[in-house]
Backbone bond lengths (Angstrom), bond angles and torsions (degrees), N, CA, C in turn:
res aa  C-N    CA-C-N  psi(-1)  N-CA   C-N-CA  omega(-1)  CA-C   N-CA-C  phi
1 X - - - 1.506 - - 1.489 105.76 -
2 X 1.299 114.89 137.68 1.457 120.90 178.50 1.580 108.80 -94.41
3 X 1.359 113.38 128.46 1.441 118.19 -179.39 1.534 107.83 -145.01
4 X 1.314 120.03 108.07 1.483 126.61 -2.07 1.511 114.36 -80.16
5 X 1.314 117.23 161.18 1.413 122.68 178.59 1.542 109.62 -60.76
6 X 1.328 117.87 146.30 1.454 121.29 179.97 1.571 111.59 -64.65
7 X 1.267 112.80 149.99 1.508 119.19 177.28 1.532 109.46 -71.98
8 X 1.307 115.12 136.69 1.480 121.06 178.61 1.520 108.12 -98.67
9 X 1.356 116.38 131.62 1.470 119.54 175.64 1.542 106.87 -109.77
10 X 1.360 112.74 122.23 1.506 117.88 178.82 1.514 108.46 -113.77
11 X 1.332 114.54 135.38 1.474 121.29 172.25 1.478 110.33 -100.13
12 X 1.344 115.42 132.04 1.458 121.42 -177.31 1.507 109.08 -124.43
13 X 1.309 119.68 129.25 1.444 124.85 174.61 1.540 109.68 -107.94
14 X 1.290 117.78 134.14 1.423 124.47 -176.54 1.531 110.51 -94.82
15 X 1.340 116.58 153.61 1.468 121.36 -178.78 1.436 114.97 92.02
16 X 1.366 117.33 1.97 1.438 121.74 178.43 1.478 108.53 -85.48
17 X 1.298 119.13 164.41 1.482 123.76 176.70 1.530 110.93 -86.88
18 X 1.306 118.51 10.84 1.477 121.29 -178.11 1.497 113.34 -75.41
19 X 1.257 117.47 -24.02 1.495 119.57 -179.60 1.514 106.22 -107.67
20 X 1.302 117.27 112.58 1.476 122.88 -173.65 1.463 115.05 -93.35
21 X 1.336 118.97 29.95 1.461 119.52 177.68 1.494 108.70 -94.47
22 X 1.357 117.43 128.31 1.453 119.98 -178.14 1.540 111.39 -72.30
23 X 1.286 119.28 154.52 1.387 125.51 174.41 1.552 109.74 -64.62
24 X 1.324 119.05 137.95 1.457 121.23 -177.64 1.571 109.79 -93.45
25 X 1.282 114.81 138.50 1.490 118.68 176.00 1.516 105.62 -94.59
26 X 1.317 114.84 129.54 1.446 121.56 -178.93 1.550 109.80 -119.23
27 X 1.258 117.69 98.63 1.470 123.62 179.25 1.525 111.51 47.13
28 X 1.298 117.67 57.86 1.458 121.88 176.56 1.520 113.23 83.58
29 X 1.346 117.28 1.46 1.444 119.20 179.19 1.524 109.81 -112.33
30 X 1.280 118.76 122.36 1.461 122.27 179.90 1.522 110.99 -107.70
31 X 1.331 114.55 130.54 1.441 120.12 178.39 1.524 107.93 -78.26
32 X 1.322 114.76 146.13 1.499 118.52 169.71 1.524 107.72 -72.73
33 X 1.339 114.44 157.17 1.446 118.03 -175.75 1.521 112.35 -56.97
34 X 1.346 118.51 -42.20 1.469 119.28 179.77 1.508 112.32 -61.94
35 X 1.279 117.36 -36.97 1.494 121.30 177.36 1.511 112.93 -65.87
36 X 1.366 114.34 -42.54 1.441 118.16 178.00 1.539 111.51 -65.75
37 X 1.301 116.70 -39.39 1.455 122.20 177.21 1.521 111.42 -59.46
38 X 1.410 114.52 -46.90 1.464 120.31 179.51 1.523 110.61 -57.39
39 X 1.330 118.52 -47.51 1.435 122.20 179.58 1.522 112.66 -62.66
40 X 1.333 116.48 -40.56 1.469 120.68 178.56 1.509 110.51 -65.68
41 X 1.324 119.71 -41.27 1.476 122.87 177.01 1.533 111.28 -64.42
42 X 1.306 115.80 -40.84 1.500 118.65 178.43 1.521 108.87 -63.05
43 X 1.312 118.85 -42.36 1.471 120.30 177.48 1.538 113.95 -62.36
44 X 1.383 115.07 -31.31 1.431 120.91 -177.47 1.539 114.58 -78.28
45 X 1.360 116.90 -14.61 1.456 120.38 -179.72 1.508 108.95 -79.25
46 X 1.344 114.74 109.43 1.457 118.79 -176.44 1.534 111.33 -83.01
47 X 1.321 116.43 -55.25 1.458 121.63 -176.95 1.507 107.42 -133.18
48 X 1.344 116.78 76.95 1.458 117.46 -175.26 1.516 109.95 -154.34
49 X 1.325 113.97 -174.32 1.446 125.55 -176.12 1.451 110.40 -142.16
50 X 1.339 120.11 129.99 1.425 123.64 175.72 1.525 106.70 -78.72
51 X 1.345 116.85 113.55 1.440 121.07 -179.10 1.563 113.29 -83.50
52 X 1.315 114.78 -42.13 1.478 120.61 -174.65 1.546 105.15 -137.56
53 X 1.307 115.58 133.30 1.460 122.44 170.80 1.535 107.95 -129.87
54 X 1.332 117.19 110.66 1.449 120.51 -178.42 1.528 108.36 -96.97
55 X 1.347 115.70 129.50 1.450 124.60 177.97 1.485 110.00 -123.26
56 X 1.367 116.25 132.68 1.441 121.19 176.53 1.512 109.09 -131.72
57 X 1.268 117.57 130.01 1.467 121.53 -179.84 1.493 113.10 59.24
58 X 1.310 116.04 31.02 1.489 122.09 178.52 1.504 115.16 80.85
59 X 1.339 118.30 4.64 1.452 120.90 -179.08 1.548 109.94 -120.60
60 X 1.330 120.90 141.31 1.436 122.44 179.06 1.523 109.21 -67.39
61 X 1.341 116.66 136.98 1.442 120.61 -178.30 1.504 109.79 -110.83
62 X 1.355 117.75 -41.59 1.464 120.39 -178.75 1.512 107.27 -160.39
63 X 1.345 113.56 165.52 1.457 119.42 174.44 1.559 108.87 -156.08
64 X 1.300 113.37 158.60 1.475 121.50 175.46 1.529 107.47 -120.55
65 X 1.285 113.42 132.75 1.463 122.50 -178.26 1.503 111.83 -121.29
66 X 1.342 116.52 130.45 1.465 122.79 177.17 1.541 106.07 -101.14
67 X 1.309 116.08 123.33 1.506 119.43 -178.54 1.484 110.94 -132.02
68 X 1.320 113.44 149.84 1.461 121.71 171.90 1.529 104.41 -97.30
69 X 1.337 118.29 129.11 1.460 118.97 178.90 1.518 109.07 -62.60
70 X 1.348 114.50 144.40 1.434 121.60 176.40 1.514 108.59 -78.79
71 X 1.335 117.11 160.34 1.482 119.81 -178.99 1.546 109.81 -61.09
72 X 1.295 117.59 -30.87 1.520 118.77 179.10 1.493 112.43 -70.22
73 X 1.346 118.02 -24.62 1.469 119.86 -177.35 1.547 112.31 -88.43
74 X 1.334 118.20 -6.83 1.443 122.01 -174.88 1.541 109.02 -89.05
75 X 1.333 119.18 121.21 1.484 121.66 -177.40 1.508 109.27 -65.87
76 X 1.359 117.09 140.89 1.444 120.66 -177.82 1.526 112.19 -105.26
77 X 1.323 119.62 3.12 1.507 122.91 -177.43 1.496 107.55 -78.78
């Protein structure tokens, strides 16, 4: 049994069709898809740290997130 569980590193690329959340319009301001994906991914990080955030031309391109698995995600078998 591992105690504590190892840290998980996830790589995320923005601009893919994998995240199906539409960009939100805020009082006449529309986010670009990559910006909306970045904000959605940040909201989804429960217990983690963004290690790398790559930005090109003012838009997020990719990021790496280090996360500790939650107790619900750890298999009990």
